[in-house]
N, C-alpha and C positions, 0 to 999 in steps of 0.2 A: 590444333596441335595442343596436346596436354602441356600444362605449365612446366612439368618436370623436364620434358624434352627440351623446351626452350631454355630452361635454366641450365641444363647440361651443356647445350651448345654455347651458351654464354661463358660458362666455366671453362670449357675447353678452349675457346678463343682467348680467354684471359690467361690460361696456363700455357698456351702455345705448345701443346703436347698432345699425345694421344691418350684419350680417356676410355676405359673399357669398363663395362658392367658385367660381372660374372655372378651367376646364381646357381644354387643347388637346392632342389626341393625334395631331397631324399632324407628320410629320418635315419638311414643307415650310414650317412656320411656326416661325421662329426664336424663342428666348426674348425677344429685343429687339422683334421684330414683335408678338408676343403682348402684351407690356406696352404697346406703342403702341396696339393695338386697344382694350385696357381703358381707356387714357388717353382715347382718342377717345370712347368710350362715356360716360365720366365728364363730359367736356366737353359732350356732347350733352344729358346729363341735368342739367347745371348743378349737379353735386355734387362735393364734395371726397372723394377716395378715398385711403386709406392702404394700402400693401402691408404686411400684418402678417407674412406668411411666404411664401416661395417653395417650391414642391414640385416634385419630379421623380420619375422612375422609381426603383425600388429599386436598391440597390447591386449586385445580381446581374445588372443590365442596364447594364454600363458603356458609355460612349460613346467610340468611337475618334476620335482627333484628326483622322484623315484622312477621317472620315465624320460630320460634325456633324449630319447629318439623323437620326443614331441617337439623338439627344436628343429623342425623339418626344413624351414626356409632360411637359407643363409645367402647373403649377397655381399659382394665387395665392389666398391667403386675404386678402381685402380688407375693410377697415373703411370703410363709407360714412358720412360725417359729415353 
């Protein structure tokens, strides 16, 4: 089992809540739009959701300021309350 999976299980047990990982790998979806989609889903589900951590591609894949679509990988670790 990868270390991150074990770590997430430990965190979830510690938080005593539901933890969800959500990702988008489309350069056409901005980080702001991605967060709004997750917000809309939380509203639809009538649940409060906290963003615990924001994730992105590795540092060896930098994003050019002139090409924001290069920030293609977006992830959120969310706590569903």
